[in-house]
Structure formats: structure tokens, C-alpha cells
N, CA, C and O atoms as a CHARMM CRD file, in Angstrom:
* protein
*
  300
    1    1 MET  N    211.10400 -28.33300  87.11800 PROA 1      0.00000
    2    1 MET  CA   211.51500 -27.66500  88.40600 PROA 1      0.00000
    3    1 MET  C    212.10900 -28.67100  89.32000 PROA 1      0.00000
    4    1 MET  O    211.58400 -29.77400  89.47400 PROA 1      0.00000
    5    2 VAL  N    213.24600 -28.29100  89.95700 PROA 2      0.00000
    6    2 VAL  CA   213.94600 -29.14300  90.90500 PROA 2      0.00000
    7    2 VAL  C    213.16800 -29.29400  92.14500 PROA 2      0.00000
    8    2 VAL  O    212.68800 -28.30000  92.69000 PROA 2      0.00000
    9    3 LYS  N    213.00600 -30.54700  92.65000 PROA 3      0.00000
   10    3 LYS  CA   212.28300 -30.71900  93.95600 PROA 3      0.00000
   11    3 LYS  C    213.27300 -30.38300  95.11100 PROA 3      0.00000
   12    3 LYS  O    214.37900 -30.92000  95.18100 PROA 3      0.00000
   13    4 LYS  N    212.83100 -29.48700  95.99700 PROA 4      0.00000
   14    4 LYS  CA   213.57500 -29.06400  97.16300 PROA 4      0.00000
   15    4 LYS  C    213.36800 -29.99300  98.29500 PROA 4      0.00000
   16    4 LYS  O    212.27800 -30.53600  98.47300 PROA 4      0.00000
   17    5 LYS  N    214.44300 -30.20100  99.10600 PROA 5      0.00000
   18    5 LYS  CA   214.28100 -31.00900 100.34500 PROA 5      0.00000
   19    5 LYS  C    213.59400 -30.23800 101.40200 PROA 5      0.00000
   20    5 LYS  O    213.63900 -29.00900 101.44300 PROA 5      0.00000
   21    6 ARG  N    212.93800 -30.98800 102.28100 PROA 6      0.00000
   22    6 ARG  CA   212.25100 -30.34400 103.39900 PROA 6      0.00000
   23    6 ARG  C    213.29700 -29.70700 104.36100 PROA 6      0.00000
   24    6 ARG  O    214.39900 -30.23200 104.51900 PROA 6      0.00000
   25    7 ARG  N    212.94200 -28.61100 104.97600 PROA 7      0.00000
   26    7 ARG  CA   213.90600 -27.94700 105.89800 PROA 7      0.00000
   27    7 ARG  C    213.10600 -27.40000 107.06600 PROA 7      0.00000
   28    7 ARG  O    211.90700 -27.14800 106.94400 PROA 7      0.00000
   29    8 ASP  N    213.77500 -27.21700 108.20400 PROA 8      0.00000
   30    8 ASP  CA   213.23800 -26.55000 109.32100 PROA 8      0.00000
   31    8 ASP  C    214.46000 -25.96100 110.11300 PROA 8      0.00000
   32    8 ASP  O    214.99900 -26.57800 111.03200 PROA 8      0.00000
   33    9 ILE  N    214.84200 -24.75300 109.69500 PROA 9      0.00000
   34    9 ILE  CA   216.01200 -24.11100 110.20700 PROA 9      0.00000
   35    9 ILE  C    215.73000 -22.87000 111.01200 PROA 9      0.00000
   36    9 ILE  O    214.86700 -22.07000 110.65200 PROA 9      0.00000
   37   10 VAL  N    216.45800 -22.70600 112.10900 PROA 10     0.00000
   38   10 VAL  CA   216.35100 -21.47300 112.89600 PROA 10     0.00000
   39   10 VAL  C    217.68600 -20.85000 112.88100 PROA 10     0.00000
   40   10 VAL  O    218.68500 -21.50400 113.18300 PROA 10     0.00000
   41   11 ARG  N    217.74200 -19.54800 112.52400 PROA 11     0.00000
   42   11 ARG  CA   219.00700 -18.81800 112.47000 PROA 11     0.00000
   43   11 ARG  C    218.92100 -17.63100 113.42800 PROA 11     0.00000
   44   11 ARG  O    217.88700 -16.96600 113.48900 PROA 11     0.00000
   45   12 GLU  N    219.97700 -17.35900 114.16700 PROA 12     0.00000
   46   12 GLU  CA   220.07100 -16.27000 115.05000 PROA 12     0.00000
   47   12 GLU  C    220.91100 -15.18700 114.32000 PROA 12     0.00000
   48   12 GLU  O    221.90100 -15.48900 113.65300 PROA 12     0.00000
   49   13 TYR  N    220.47300 -13.91200 114.47600 PROA 13     0.00000
   50   13 TYR  CA   221.16500 -12.81600 113.86800 PROA 13     0.00000
   51   13 TYR  C    221.39500 -11.69400 114.90800 PROA 13     0.00000
   52   13 TYR  O    220.55700 -11.48600 115.78500 PROA 13     0.00000
   53   14 PRO  N    222.50700 -10.98900 114.80900 PROA 14     0.00000
   54   14 PRO  CA   222.68500  -9.80600 115.66200 PROA 14     0.00000
   55   14 PRO  C    221.49000  -8.86900 115.44700 PROA 14     0.00000
   56   14 PRO  O    220.88800  -8.87400 114.37300 PROA 14     0.00000
   57   15 LYS  N    221.16000  -8.10600 116.41100 PROA 15     0.00000
   58   15 LYS  CA   220.04600  -7.15200 116.31600 PROA 15     0.00000
   59   15 LYS  C    220.07000  -6.28600 115.03700 PROA 15     0.00000
   60   15 LYS  O    219.05700  -6.13500 114.35400 PROA 15     0.00000
   61   16 LYS  N    221.23800  -5.73200 114.74000 PROA 16     0.00000
   62   16 LYS  CA   221.39000  -4.85300 113.69000 PROA 16     0.00000
   63   16 LYS  C    221.03000  -5.52800 112.33700 PROA 16     0.00000
   64   16 LYS  O    220.27400  -4.97300 111.53900 PROA 16     0.00000
   65   17 GLN  N    221.57800  -6.71000 112.10800 PROA 17     0.00000
   66   17 GLN  CA   221.23800  -7.47300 110.92300 PROA 17     0.00000
   67   17 GLN  C    219.72600  -7.82700 110.80900 PROA 17     0.00000
   68   17 GLN  O    219.13100  -7.78600 109.73200 PROA 17     0.00000
   69   18 PHE  N    219.18000  -8.15500 111.91100 PROA 18     0.00000
   70   18 PHE  CA   217.72700  -8.48700 112.02400 PROA 18     0.00000
   71   18 PHE  C    216.89200  -7.28200 111.58500 PROA 18     0.00000
   72   18 PHE  O    215.94500  -7.41000 110.80900 PROA 18     0.00000
   73   19 ILE  N    217.26600  -6.12300 112.09600 PROA 19     0.00000
   74   19 ILE  CA   216.55600  -4.87900 111.76700 PROA 19     0.00000
   75   19 ILE  C    216.66400  -4.57600 110.28600 PROA 19     0.00000
   76   19 ILE  O    215.68900  -4.19700 109.63600 PROA 19     0.00000
   77   20 GLU  N    217.86400  -4.74900 109.76900 PROA 20     0.00000
   78   20 GLU  CA   218.06300  -4.52000 108.28400 PROA 20     0.00000
   79   20 GLU  C    217.18400  -5.42500 107.42500 PROA 20     0.00000
   80   20 GLU  O    216.59300  -4.98200 106.44000 PROA 20     0.00000
   81   21 LYS  N    217.10400  -6.75900 107.82900 PROA 21     0.00000
   82   21 LYS  CA   216.24800  -7.64400 107.10800 PROA 21     0.00000
   83   21 LYS  C    214.76200  -7.30800 107.20100 PROA 21     0.00000
   84   21 LYS  O    214.03300  -7.35800 106.21000 PROA 21     0.00000
   85   22 LEU  N    214.32600  -6.95900 108.42700 PROA 22     0.00000
   86   22 LEU  CA   212.97500  -6.56000 108.54500 PROA 22     0.00000
   87   22 LEU  C    212.58800  -5.29400 107.79200 PROA 22     0.00000
   88   22 LEU  O    211.46700  -5.17100 107.29700 PROA 22     0.00000
   89   23 ARG  N    213.53400  -4.34900 107.71000 PROA 23     0.00000
   90   23 ARG  CA   213.30500  -3.11600 106.98600 PROA 23     0.00000
   91   23 ARG  C    213.21200  -3.40000 105.50000 PROA 23     0.00000
   92   23 ARG  O    212.39600  -2.78700 104.81100 PROA 23     0.00000
   93   24 ARG  N    214.04500  -4.33500 104.97500 PROA 24     0.00000
   94   24 ARG  CA   214.01500  -4.68100 103.59300 PROA 24     0.00000
   95   24 ARG  C    212.70400  -5.39500 103.23900 PROA 24     0.00000
   96   24 ARG  O    212.13800  -5.17900 102.16800 PROA 24     0.00000
   97   25 LEU  N    212.19800  -6.31100 104.22500 PROA 25     0.00000
   98   25 LEU  CA   210.95800  -6.97400 104.03000 PROA 25     0.00000
   99   25 LEU  C    209.84900  -5.96800 104.01000 PROA 25     0.00000
  100   25 LEU  O    209.01200  -5.97900 103.10700 PROA 25     0.00000
  101   26 ALA  N    209.82600  -5.08100 105.00600 PROA 26     0.00000
  102   26 ALA  CA   208.78100  -4.08100 104.97600 PROA 26     0.00000
  103   26 ALA  C    208.72500  -3.19600 103.75700 PROA 26     0.00000
  104   26 ALA  O    207.63000  -2.83900 103.32200 PROA 26     0.00000
  105   27 ASP  N    209.84200  -2.82900 103.18800 PROA 27     0.00000
  106   27 ASP  CA   209.88000  -2.06600 102.02200 PROA 27     0.00000
  107   27 ASP  C    209.27000  -2.87900 100.88000 PROA 27     0.00000
  108   27 ASP  O    208.45400  -2.32800 100.14100 PROA 27     0.00000
  109   28 CYS  N    209.61900  -4.16900 100.68900 PROA 28     0.00000
  110   28 CYS  CA   209.00800  -4.95500  99.64200 PROA 28     0.00000
  111   28 CYS  C    207.56900  -5.18000  99.84400 PROA 28     0.00000
  112   28 CYS  O    206.80700  -5.17300  98.87700 PROA 28     0.00000
  113   29 LEU  N    207.14200  -5.38600 101.07100 PROA 29     0.00000
  114   29 LEU  CA   205.66600  -5.55400 101.28800 PROA 29     0.00000
  115   29 LEU  C    204.88900  -4.23800 100.87500 PROA 29     0.00000
  116   29 LEU  O    203.84600  -4.28800 100.22200 PROA 29     0.00000
  117   30 GLU  N    205.44100  -3.11800 101.27900 PROA 30     0.00000
  118   30 GLU  CA   204.78500  -1.81100 100.93900 PROA 30     0.00000
  119   30 GLU  C    204.68100  -1.68200  99.42700 PROA 30     0.00000
  120   30 GLU  O    203.67700  -1.19700  98.90600 PROA 30     0.00000
  121   31 LYS  N    205.68800  -2.10400  98.74800 PROA 31     0.00000
  122   31 LYS  CA   205.73100  -1.90600  97.25900 PROA 31     0.00000
  123   31 LYS  C    205.15500  -3.02600  96.48100 PROA 31     0.00000
  124   31 LYS  O    205.16700  -3.00100  95.25000 PROA 31     0.00000
  125   32 ASP  N    204.62500  -4.06100  97.19300 PROA 32     0.00000
  126   32 ASP  CA   204.05300  -5.28300  96.59700 PROA 32     0.00000
  127   32 ASP  C    205.06700  -5.94100  95.68100 PROA 32     0.00000
  128   32 ASP  O    204.75700  -6.35800  94.56600 PROA 32     0.00000
  129   33 GLU  N    206.30900  -6.02100  96.19700 PROA 33     0.00000
  130   33 GLU  CA   207.41800  -6.67400  95.40200 PROA 33     0.00000
  131   33 GLU  C    207.79200  -7.94900  96.03000 PROA 33     0.00000
  132   33 GLU  O    207.44500  -8.22500  97.17800 PROA 33     0.00000
  133   34 VAL  N    208.52500  -8.76000  95.26200 PROA 34     0.00000
  134   34 VAL  CA   209.18600  -9.98300  95.69500 PROA 34     0.00000
  135   34 VAL  C    210.21500  -9.64300  96.74500 PROA 34     0.00000
  136   34 VAL  O    210.89800  -8.62700  96.61400 PROA 34     0.00000
  137   35 PHE  N    210.35600 -10.44900  97.78200 PROA 35     0.00000
  138   35 PHE  CA   211.39700 -10.31400  98.77200 PROA 35     0.00000
  139   35 PHE  C    212.32000 -11.54600  98.64000 PROA 35     0.00000
  140   35 PHE  O    211.89800 -12.69900  98.55700 PROA 35     0.00000
  141   36 ARG  N    213.64300 -11.18300  98.63000 PROA 36     0.00000
  142   36 ARG  CA   214.60600 -12.31600  98.43800 PROA 36     0.00000
  143   36 ARG  C    215.52400 -12.21700  99.65900 PROA 36     0.00000
  144   36 ARG  O    215.94000 -11.13800 100.08000 PROA 36     0.00000
  145   37 ILE  N    215.81800 -13.40900 100.20500 PROA 37     0.00000
  146   37 ILE  CA   216.63600 -13.56000 101.41000 PROA 37     0.00000
  147   37 ILE  C    217.42200 -14.89100 101.26000 PROA 37     0.00000
  148   37 ILE  O    216.95100 -15.83900 100.63200 PROA 37     0.00000
  149   38 GLN  N    218.62700 -14.92400 101.85600 PROA 38     0.00000
  150   38 GLN  CA   219.39100 -16.09400 101.87600 PROA 38     0.00000
  151   38 GLN  C    219.43000 -16.61200 103.32200 PROA 38     0.00000
  152   38 GLN  O    219.77200 -15.85900 104.23400 PROA 38     0.00000
  153   39 ILE  N    219.09500 -17.84800 103.53300 PROA 39     0.00000
  154   39 ILE  CA   219.05300 -18.47400 104.83200 PROA 39     0.00000
  155   39 ILE  C    219.82200 -19.71900 104.87000 PROA 39     0.00000
  156   39 ILE  O    219.47200 -20.65900 104.15600 PROA 39     0.00000
  157   40 ALA  N    220.86600 -19.81000 105.66100 PROA 40     0.00000
  158   40 ALA  CA   221.74500 -21.08400 105.73000 PROA 40     0.00000
  159   40 ALA  C    222.15900 -21.54100 104.35100 PROA 40     0.00000
  160   40 ALA  O    222.10700 -22.72600 104.02000 PROA 40     0.00000
  161   41 GLY  N    222.59100 -20.52800 103.52000 PROA 41     0.00000
  162   41 GLY  CA   223.12800 -20.88300 102.24400 PROA 41     0.00000
  163   41 GLY  C    222.18400 -21.06900 101.09600 PROA 41     0.00000
  164   41 GLY  O    222.60500 -21.26800  99.95600 PROA 41     0.00000
  165   42 GLU  N    220.86100 -21.00200 101.40000 PROA 42     0.00000
  166   42 GLU  CA   219.88100 -21.17600 100.31400 PROA 42     0.00000
  167   42 GLU  C    219.13000 -19.86000 100.11100 PROA 42     0.00000
  168   42 GLU  O    218.71700 -19.18400 101.05300 PROA 42     0.00000
  169   43 ARG  N    218.97400 -19.52900  98.78900 PROA 43     0.00000
  170   43 ARG  CA   218.26100 -18.35500  98.42600 PROA 43     0.00000
  171   43 ARG  C    216.75400 -18.65600  98.44500 PROA 43     0.00000
  172   43 ARG  O    216.30100 -19.65200  97.88100 PROA 43     0.00000
  173   44 ILE  N    215.97900 -17.76500  99.11200 PROA 44     0.00000
  174   44 ILE  CA   214.55700 -17.91500  99.24300 PROA 44     0.00000
  175   44 ILE  C    213.91300 -16.71900  98.55700 PROA 44     0.00000
  176   44 ILE  O    214.32300 -15.57900  98.77500 PROA 44     0.00000
  177   45 THR  N    212.92000 -16.97400  97.74000 PROA 45     0.00000
  178   45 THR  CA   212.19100 -15.89800  97.03100 PROA 45     0.00000
  179   45 THR  C    210.69400 -15.96300  97.58000 PROA 45     0.00000
  180   45 THR  O    209.98300 -16.95300  97.40900 PROA 45     0.00000
  181   46 ILE  N    210.29000 -14.83200  98.24600 PROA 46     0.00000
  182   46 ILE  CA   208.95600 -14.81900  98.84600 PROA 46     0.00000
  183   46 ILE  C    208.12000 -13.90200  97.94900 PROA 46     0.00000
  184   46 ILE  O    208.45000 -12.72900  97.78000 PROA 46     0.00000
  185   47 PRO  N    207.01100 -14.45100  97.36300 PROA 47     0.00000
  186   47 PRO  CA   206.17200 -13.69500  96.44400 PROA 47     0.00000
  187   47 PRO  C    205.38800 -12.59500  97.21800 PROA 47     0.00000
  188   47 PRO  O    205.16600 -12.70200  98.42400 PROA 47     0.00000
  189   48 PRO  N    204.98800 -11.55200  96.48800 PROA 48     0.00000
  190   48 PRO  CA   204.22600 -10.51300  97.17600 PROA 48     0.00000
  191   48 PRO  C    202.89900 -10.93600  97.68400 PROA 48     0.00000
  192   48 PRO  O    202.34600 -10.26300  98.55500 PROA 48     0.00000
  193   49 HSD  N    202.33700 -12.03400  97.18800 PROA 49     0.00000
  194   49 HSD  CA   201.02600 -12.52200  97.57500 PROA 49     0.00000
  195   49 HSD  C    201.08300 -13.46300  98.79700 PROA 49     0.00000
  196   49 HSD  O    200.07200 -14.04900  99.18300 PROA 49     0.00000
  197   50 ALA  N    202.25600 -13.59500  99.38400 PROA 50     0.00000
  198   50 ALA  CA   202.44300 -14.48500 100.62300 PROA 50     0.00000
  199   50 ALA  C    201.49300 -14.02000 101.71900 PROA 50     0.00000
  200   50 ALA  O    201.28400 -12.81900 101.89000 PROA 50     0.00000
  201   51 VAL  N    200.89300 -15.00100 102.49000 PROA 51     0.00000
  202   51 VAL  CA   200.06700 -14.70500 103.57500 PROA 51     0.00000
  203   51 VAL  C    200.92200 -14.40700 104.75300 PROA 51     0.00000
  204   51 VAL  O    201.88000 -15.13000 105.02900 PROA 51     0.00000
  205   52 ILE  N    200.59200 -13.33200 105.47300 PROA 52     0.00000
  206   52 ILE  CA   201.39600 -12.90800 106.59900 PROA 52     0.00000
  207   52 ILE  C    200.62300 -13.19300 107.86300 PROA 52     0.00000
  208   52 ILE  O    199.44100 -12.86300 107.95900 PROA 52     0.00000
  209   53 ASN  N    201.27700 -13.80300 108.83400 PROA 53     0.00000
  210   53 ASN  CA   200.60500 -14.00100 110.16000 PROA 53     0.00000
  211   53 ASN  C    201.63900 -13.84600 111.25600 PROA 53     0.00000
  212   53 ASN  O    202.84000 -13.90000 110.99200 PROA 53     0.00000
  213   54 ILE  N    201.19800 -13.66200 112.43800 PROA 54     0.00000
  214   54 ILE  CA   201.99700 -13.55700 113.64400 PROA 54     0.00000
  215   54 ILE  C    201.51600 -14.60400 114.65300 PROA 54     0.00000
  216   54 ILE  O    200.33100 -14.67400 114.97800 PROA 54     0.00000
  217   55 GLU  N    202.44400 -15.40000 115.13300 PROA 55     0.00000
  218   55 GLU  CA   202.16400 -16.46500 116.06300 PROA 55     0.00000
  219   55 GLU  C    202.74400 -16.19800 117.42300 PROA 55     0.00000
  220   55 GLU  O    203.88700 -15.75000 117.51700 PROA 55     0.00000
  221   56 HSD  N    202.02200 -16.44800 118.46000 PROA 56     0.00000
  222   56 HSD  CA   202.52500 -16.32800 119.86000 PROA 56     0.00000
  223   56 HSD  C    202.44200 -17.64900 120.55600 PROA 56     0.00000
  224   56 HSD  O    201.37200 -18.25700 120.55100 PROA 56     0.00000
  225   57 GLU  N    203.49000 -18.13200 121.15100 PROA 57     0.00000
  226   57 GLU  CA   203.44400 -19.34400 121.93000 PROA 57     0.00000
  227   57 GLU  C    204.01000 -19.03400 123.32200 PROA 57     0.00000
  228   57 GLU  O    204.97700 -18.28900 123.47900 PROA 57     0.00000
  229   58 ARG  N    203.38600 -19.61700 124.28000 PROA 58     0.00000
  230   58 ARG  CA   203.85400 -19.44100 125.72200 PROA 58     0.00000
  231   58 ARG  C    203.94700 -20.82100 126.34300 PROA 58     0.00000
  232   58 ARG  O    203.02300 -21.62800 126.25100 PROA 58     0.00000
  233   59 GLY  N    205.08900 -21.07500 126.98000 PROA 59     0.00000
  234   59 GLY  CA   205.28800 -22.33600 127.72500 PROA 59     0.00000
  235   59 GLY  C    205.61600 -21.89300 129.16300 PROA 59     0.00000
  236   59 GLY  O    205.53200 -20.72300 129.53600 PROA 59     0.00000
  237   60 LYS  N    205.99600 -22.91900 129.93700 PROA 60     0.00000
  238   60 LYS  CA   206.30300 -22.67200 131.36600 PROA 60     0.00000
  239   60 LYS  C    207.64700 -21.85400 131.50800 PROA 60     0.00000
  240   60 LYS  O    207.79100 -21.11000 132.47900 PROA 60     0.00000
  241   61 GLN  N    208.53800 -21.97100 130.64200 PROA 61     0.00000
  242   61 GLN  CA   209.86500 -21.38500 130.75500 PROA 61     0.00000
  243   61 GLN  C    210.07400 -20.27500 129.81400 PROA 61     0.00000
  244   61 GLN  O    210.93600 -19.44500 130.10100 PROA 61     0.00000
  245   62 ALA  N    209.35300 -20.14400 128.65700 PROA 62     0.00000
  246   62 ALA  CA   209.68800 -19.13100 127.67800 PROA 62     0.00000
  247   62 ALA  C    208.43400 -18.77900 126.81000 PROA 62     0.00000
  248   62 ALA  O    207.43300 -19.49500 126.77500 PROA 62     0.00000
  249   63 GLU  N    208.57300 -17.66100 126.14300 PROA 63     0.00000
  250   63 GLU  CA   207.51400 -17.22800 125.23200 PROA 63     0.00000
  251   63 GLU  C    208.16700 -17.00500 123.85600 PROA 63     0.00000
  252   63 GLU  O    209.37200 -16.76500 123.77200 PROA 63     0.00000
  253   64 GLU  N    207.39400 -17.08200 122.81500 PROA 64     0.00000
  254   64 GLU  CA   207.91100 -16.87100 121.49000 PROA 64     0.00000
  255   64 GLU  C    206.90600 -16.14500 120.60000 PROA 64     0.00000
  256   64 GLU  O    205.70200 -16.39800 120.63200 PROA 64     0.00000
  257   65 VAL  N    207.44900 -15.24800 119.82000 PROA 65     0.00000
  258   65 VAL  CA   206.60200 -14.60800 118.77300 PROA 65     0.00000
  259   65 VAL  C    207.26800 -14.85200 117.42400 PROA 65     0.00000
  260   65 VAL  O    208.46400 -14.60800 117.26200 PROA 65     0.00000
  261   66 GLU  N    206.54600 -15.29900 116.52900 PROA 66     0.00000
  262   66 GLU  CA   207.04900 -15.54900 115.16200 PROA 66     0.00000
  263   66 GLU  C    206.30800 -14.80000 114.11400 PROA 66     0.00000
  264   66 GLU  O    205.08400 -14.91700 114.04000 PROA 66     0.00000
  265   67 PHE  N    206.99400 -14.01300 113.27500 PROA 67     0.00000
  266   67 PHE  CA   206.38700 -13.38100 112.17300 PROA 67     0.00000
  267   67 PHE  C    206.57700 -14.30400 111.02200 PROA 67     0.00000
  268   67 PHE  O    207.71300 -14.62800 110.67600 PROA 67     0.00000
  269   68 GLN  N    205.48100 -14.75700 110.39500 PROA 68     0.00000
  270   68 GLN  CA   205.53500 -15.74200 109.36900 PROA 68     0.00000
  271   68 GLN  C    204.96900 -15.24500 108.04200 PROA 68     0.00000
  272   68 GLN  O    204.04100 -14.43800 107.99400 PROA 68     0.00000
  273   69 LEU  N    205.58700 -15.77700 106.93000 PROA 69     0.00000
  274   69 LEU  CA   205.09700 -15.56300 105.61000 PROA 69     0.00000
  275   69 LEU  C    204.84800 -16.90800 104.98000 PROA 69     0.00000
  276   69 LEU  O    205.75000 -17.74500 104.98700 PROA 69     0.00000
  277   70 LEU  N    203.71700 -17.15500 104.45300 PROA 70     0.00000
  278   70 LEU  CA   203.34200 -18.49800 103.86700 PROA 70     0.00000
  279   70 LEU  C    202.93800 -18.34600 102.53000 PROA 70     0.00000
  280   70 LEU  O    202.17600 -17.42300 102.24300 PROA 70     0.00000
  281   71 TRP  N    203.39200 -19.22100 101.56900 PROA 71     0.00000
  282   71 TRP  CA   202.92400 -19.24000 100.23800 PROA 71     0.00000
  283   71 TRP  C    203.07400 -20.65100  99.71100 PROA 71     0.00000
  284   71 TRP  O    203.80600 -21.50200 100.21700 PROA 71     0.00000
  285   72 LYS  N    202.27900 -20.82100  98.60200 PROA 72     0.00000
  286   72 LYS  CA   202.27800 -22.16200  97.95300 PROA 72     0.00000
  287   72 LYS  C    203.47400 -22.35100  97.04300 PROA 72     0.00000
  288   72 LYS  O    203.85700 -21.44600  96.30100 PROA 72     0.00000
  289   73 ILE  N    204.03000 -23.47800  97.10600 PROA 73     0.00000
  290   73 ILE  CA   205.17800 -23.77900  96.15600 PROA 73     0.00000
  291   73 ILE  C    204.65300 -24.08600  94.72800 PROA 73     0.00000
  292   73 ILE  O    203.78900 -24.94000  94.53300 PROA 73     0.00000
  293   74 ALA  N    205.18400 -23.38900  93.79300 PROA 74     0.00000
  294   74 ALA  CA   204.85200 -23.61500  92.38700 PROA 74     0.00000
  295   74 ALA  C    205.19700 -24.94900  91.98100 PROA 74     0.00000
  296   74 ALA  O    206.28100 -25.41300  92.33400 PROA 74     0.00000
  297   75 GLU  N    204.33000 -25.67400  91.22000 PROA 75     0.00000
  298   75 GLU  CA   204.49900 -27.03500  90.75400 PROA 75     0.00000
  299   75 GLU  C    204.98200 -27.03600  89.34900 PROA 75     0.00000
  300   75 GLU  O    205.18800 -28.10200  88.76800 PROA 75     0.00000
């Protein structure tokens, strides 16, 4: 297996595209299927057993909510 470089990328999407991606993700989660998405030119495959969590951060100037999916990388 090819070793992947570490990344930390944030991408902004128009609301319509974001909704489409969320809808595809929700459909895959409901069906217990793999979810595939391309982010900044890299194809990402999220397994159906990924852990789902929601994170909330609050600072002095802004707040943030992140919907996260976490899974172990196959070795």
C-alpha cells in the first residue's frame, strides 16, 4: 500500500454543493455503504464503520461546528 502524506485541508463550497454532498453522505450512512468524495484533487473513501461525531468550538470572535467521520487507516 502506498503511504499517504499528512494533510489538513479546509475547502469552502457553495451551499447547494454542500447540501448535495451531505445528502449523498446521509444516503450512504443509511444504507451502511462506503462513501466516496474528492477533496482538493484526492479521492477519499470513507468506510461504513467510520465513527461519527460532532464538534463545537467557541472563541471570542467566532463559533464552529464540525461534522466528523473518523476511521483507522488500513496497514
